[in-house]
Each structure stands twice: as C-alpha cells, then as structure tokens.
Legacy VTK file of the C-alpha trace (Angstrom):
# vtk DataFile Version 3.0
C-alpha trace
ASCII
DATASET POLYDATA
POINTS 242 float
-0.070 0.019 -0.291
1.143 3.455 -0.758
2.160 5.539 1.965
1.218 9.702 1.645
3.591 12.453 2.155
2.273 14.929 4.263
3.543 18.669 2.113
4.692 20.689 5.454
8.002 22.207 3.689
9.422 24.283 2.007
11.372 21.517 0.080
7.510 20.279 -1.384
7.569 23.417 -3.635
8.026 24.120 -7.647
9.459 26.810 -7.182
12.312 25.511 -4.251
12.996 21.522 -5.280
16.094 21.044 -5.948
15.228 19.281 -9.379
13.382 22.227 -11.236
16.223 22.241 -14.053
15.214 18.709 -14.697
11.270 17.997 -13.775
8.227 20.527 -14.597
9.192 23.962 -14.227
12.663 23.666 -16.518
13.117 26.417 -18.514
9.901 28.727 -16.558
9.870 32.135 -15.719
10.352 32.387 -11.583
7.201 33.610 -11.649
5.605 30.821 -13.526
7.296 28.206 -11.608
5.908 30.355 -8.069
2.453 29.409 -9.896
2.640 25.984 -10.080
3.315 25.594 -6.084
-0.329 25.331 -6.193
-0.420 21.988 -8.970
1.277 20.166 -6.036
-0.872 18.758 -3.398
0.299 15.226 -2.570
3.801 13.144 -2.442
3.920 9.225 -2.090
6.473 7.279 -1.180
6.378 3.025 -2.860
8.601 1.060 -1.313
10.953 -1.025 -3.770
8.851 -3.668 -5.792
5.469 -2.204 -5.230
3.033 -0.975 -7.995
2.606 2.651 -8.431
0.099 2.582 -10.609
-0.843 -0.810 -12.857
-1.808 -1.535 -16.766
-5.522 -0.548 -17.543
-5.786 1.833 -13.881
-7.878 4.770 -14.070
-4.857 7.768 -15.051
-6.289 10.850 -13.015
-2.235 12.057 -12.087
1.168 12.033 -13.669
4.188 11.803 -11.363
6.992 12.985 -10.892
10.405 11.154 -9.194
11.217 13.128 -6.546
14.276 10.445 -5.115
14.332 7.383 -6.297
14.392 4.748 -9.418
10.791 3.350 -11.319
10.591 1.033 -14.172
8.105 0.491 -16.817
7.070 -2.170 -18.059
4.179 -4.232 -19.837
3.368 -8.271 -19.800
3.526 -9.880 -22.597
0.920 -12.475 -24.200
3.324 -15.703 -23.247
3.832 -14.199 -19.972
6.696 -12.192 -20.214
7.738 -9.126 -18.843
8.435 -5.651 -21.050
10.947 -3.085 -19.504
10.252 -0.123 -21.649
11.854 1.983 -19.543
13.831 3.414 -16.547
13.107 6.716 -14.830
15.341 8.936 -12.873
14.644 11.809 -9.593
13.345 14.397 -11.968
11.582 12.029 -14.639
7.848 11.953 -14.961
5.564 9.245 -15.908
2.447 8.231 -16.813
2.320 10.443 -19.686
1.999 6.925 -22.022
-1.430 6.659 -21.083
-2.889 10.330 -21.815
-4.760 8.711 -25.219
-6.944 6.381 -23.465
-6.889 7.954 -20.158
-5.512 4.650 -19.193
-1.988 4.220 -18.213
-0.281 1.837 -20.657
2.791 -0.113 -18.401
2.956 -0.891 -14.649
4.960 1.430 -12.873
7.404 -0.184 -9.921
9.803 1.095 -7.592
13.537 -0.426 -8.056
14.265 0.658 -4.552
12.314 3.193 -2.284
10.952 5.672 -4.190
8.773 9.381 -3.631
7.079 11.355 -6.124
5.145 13.887 -6.395
1.460 13.537 -7.821
0.287 16.200 -10.798
-3.410 15.447 -10.511
-4.947 15.750 -14.865
-7.196 17.906 -13.303
-5.223 20.440 -11.295
-3.368 20.601 -14.832
-6.071 21.455 -16.828
-6.772 24.343 -14.540
-3.599 25.891 -14.227
-3.004 25.645 -17.796
-6.144 27.970 -18.803
-4.125 30.653 -16.462
-0.960 29.612 -17.364
0.114 28.851 -21.034
3.773 28.479 -20.618
2.813 24.812 -18.620
1.245 23.631 -22.007
4.364 24.165 -23.303
6.049 22.294 -20.634
3.675 19.080 -20.861
4.596 19.041 -24.697
8.144 19.385 -24.419
7.447 16.317 -21.617
5.977 14.340 -24.158
7.898 14.979 -27.178
10.988 13.587 -25.205
9.114 11.075 -24.064
8.537 10.263 -28.051
12.025 10.957 -29.200
13.494 8.358 -26.196
10.682 5.649 -27.911
11.856 6.401 -31.060
15.881 5.987 -30.341
14.990 2.656 -28.522
13.634 1.534 -31.619
16.601 2.211 -33.720
18.687 0.937 -30.823
16.316 -2.545 -30.974
16.751 -2.503 -34.259
19.980 -1.165 -35.830
22.922 -2.213 -32.851
24.434 -4.905 -32.322
24.630 -6.630 -28.538
27.359 -4.788 -27.356
26.325 -1.238 -28.695
22.889 -1.880 -27.130
24.897 -1.900 -23.883
27.218 0.718 -24.825
24.942 2.967 -25.235
22.706 1.913 -22.269
25.773 2.544 -19.665
26.547 5.604 -21.515
22.936 6.988 -21.584
22.769 6.491 -17.603
26.405 7.863 -17.189
24.681 11.118 -18.732
21.513 10.952 -16.566
22.981 10.934 -13.210
25.417 13.380 -14.013
23.009 15.453 -14.823
21.532 14.999 -11.464
24.889 15.988 -9.386
25.787 11.945 -9.280
29.180 10.809 -10.651
28.547 10.157 -14.194
31.533 6.865 -13.578
30.504 5.369 -10.565
27.654 3.695 -9.893
24.745 1.089 -8.262
22.694 -0.047 -11.074
19.411 -0.429 -9.670
17.909 -2.516 -11.948
19.141 -6.524 -12.335
20.995 -8.046 -15.239
17.768 -9.554 -16.643
15.802 -6.612 -16.441
18.657 -4.772 -18.920
18.710 -7.516 -20.717
14.405 -6.870 -20.741
14.939 -3.631 -21.915
17.592 -4.072 -24.584
15.910 -7.001 -26.003
19.077 -9.221 -25.164
18.675 -12.380 -23.041
20.416 -12.916 -19.270
23.082 -14.776 -20.424
24.185 -12.215 -23.245
23.879 -9.238 -20.676
26.530 -11.366 -18.439
28.622 -12.125 -20.879
28.810 -8.638 -22.424
29.889 -7.176 -18.544
32.482 -9.643 -18.076
33.756 -9.143 -21.871
33.839 -5.554 -20.837
35.408 -5.720 -17.952
37.917 -8.085 -19.598
38.709 -5.156 -22.055
39.052 -2.534 -19.242
36.501 -0.618 -20.407
34.648 -1.891 -17.020
35.030 -2.466 -13.091
31.909 -5.180 -12.349
31.795 -6.014 -8.759
27.776 -7.417 -7.990
25.791 -4.340 -9.522
28.476 -1.523 -8.339
29.607 -0.260 -11.658
32.733 1.605 -12.335
33.479 3.103 -15.955
37.294 3.268 -16.445
37.583 4.128 -19.838
34.585 5.959 -20.899
36.473 6.166 -24.402
36.479 3.291 -25.026
33.181 2.659 -24.522
31.705 5.612 -26.662
33.759 3.699 -29.533
32.002 0.989 -29.573
28.895 3.560 -30.664
30.956 5.278 -33.327
31.153 7.981 -31.208
33.636 10.770 -30.626
34.154 11.080 -27.132
33.379 14.297 -25.657
LINES 1 243
242 0 1 2 3 4 5 6 7 8 9 10 11 12 13 14 15 16 17 18 19 20 21 22 23 24 25 26 27 28 29 30 31 32 33 34 35 36 37 38 39 40 41 42 43 44 45 46 47 48 49 50 51 52 53 54 55 56 57 58 59 60 61 62 63 64 65 66 67 68 69 70 71 72 73 74 75 76 77 78 79 80 81 82 83 84 85 86 87 88 89 90 91 92 93 94 95 96 97 98 99 100 101 102 103 104 105 106 107 108 109 110 111 112 113 114 115 116 117 118 119 120 121 122 123 124 125 126 127 128 129 130 131 132 133 134 135 136 137 138 139 140 141 142 143 144 145 146 147 148 149 150 151 152 153 154 155 156 157 158 159 160 161 162 163 164 165 166 167 168 169 170 171 172 173 174 175 176 177 178 179 180 181 182 183 184 185 186 187 188 189 190 191 192 193 194 195 196 197 198 199 200 201 202 203 204 205 206 207 208 209 210 211 212 213 214 215 216 217 218 219 220 221 222 223 224 225 226 227 228 229 230 231 232 233 234 235 236 237 238 239 240 241
C-alpha cells in the first residue's frame, strides 16, 4: 500500500525544489514556477517492489520522481515482462496513458521511491491561466516520443555490445545531470531487467559485462559499476569522445 507523505515544508514546492532544472518547471520564468506551487498537493512513497500504478488503471495523475528509481513495464501475452523504461529523479511518468486516460504500463519501484502527484484535473485548471505549463507538458511528451524512437533504433539496428554501451553512456549522462558521479554508480536494475529493456537475453548481458571488464572498459562487482574507459565505451558506438 502506498504511503502518503505530508506536505509541510518549503522543499515540497516546485519553486524551491532542487530538481526544478530537470522536472516540470525547466525553462519557465520564476513567476510562472511560483504559480505552479499550487499544482503539487500530494506526495507518496513507493516501497521497493511496489507498484505506483498498474496497466489499465484509470489515469487521474502523472508522477514526478522526487527520489528513487522506477521501471515501467508491460506483460506480454506469453507472460514475459517487457521493460519500457527506467526513470530517475526529476522525470515524470504516466504520459503513456493520456490517449486512453488509462495507464499503458505498470510502474514499479526498483528502490524506495518518492513521487509528487500531479493531478490531471489540476493540470487542466492551472493550464488555463498558465500557458507555459501547456508548453512544458508538450515538451515532456515530445521527449518521451523521442526516447521511444531512439529505443526502436537501438533494438532494430544495433549489435548487442552497442546496445549495452549505449545504455551505460545514457545512464552515466542522466546521473551526471542530477549531480551524481558519471563514472561510478550502483545499478538499481538487475541484469535480467537490463536485458528485457535492451532486447537481450540474460546470458548475453552477463557475457557482455564480463567482456567489457576484461577489455578494461569497466570494473563491476555485483551491481556496483565503474566506467574506467569512457572513450573506449563511446568508440563501441562509433562516437567521438567528448
């Protein structure tokens, strides 16, 4: 059962949140961000392994991750789970259900996670007097579409080692944007979950991690990963090192 978190301090406001540069208020004027302080009236805690929402549930809110990690996934007809995304602090989940107003996937916590609840009816009400909020939601939905397109390219044209290299680079860049180390981190997802996301078998993911380690590209101990040679990892994708 989800635990409601009392909103009783300044840190719960969009205008003072440290994740503002990544979440809904990104690029908005300070005056408009202050108007958004009325938008978030609820937060909930999702324990590791619990679902924030389930496929087919009515969509009455989207959720901004305050801390923790979520995965979104769907269950195939044969019973297999297909992971559609891993979501970090500052990211908003739930947009995939707006067309039918029902959630199009399950969202499950990979670790204890806290989210801000953004009620859809409140979005509609505030958007009427705050046009920049409409722009923000269009931007976030566009970003989600772009990510889906990139995943289709990844699954359709990249070799297995390119897929894993791209995953590590993407995760590194996303963590860096949140103030975490870009080269050393703990994977909140299992190798099986990484394989589901990348369209690879568990054995292939494990073999690739071992191969990357043997080549001196990474050091790995259980879920703790250190990217030793970022240039070498980028070269697997044919990218020029930054």
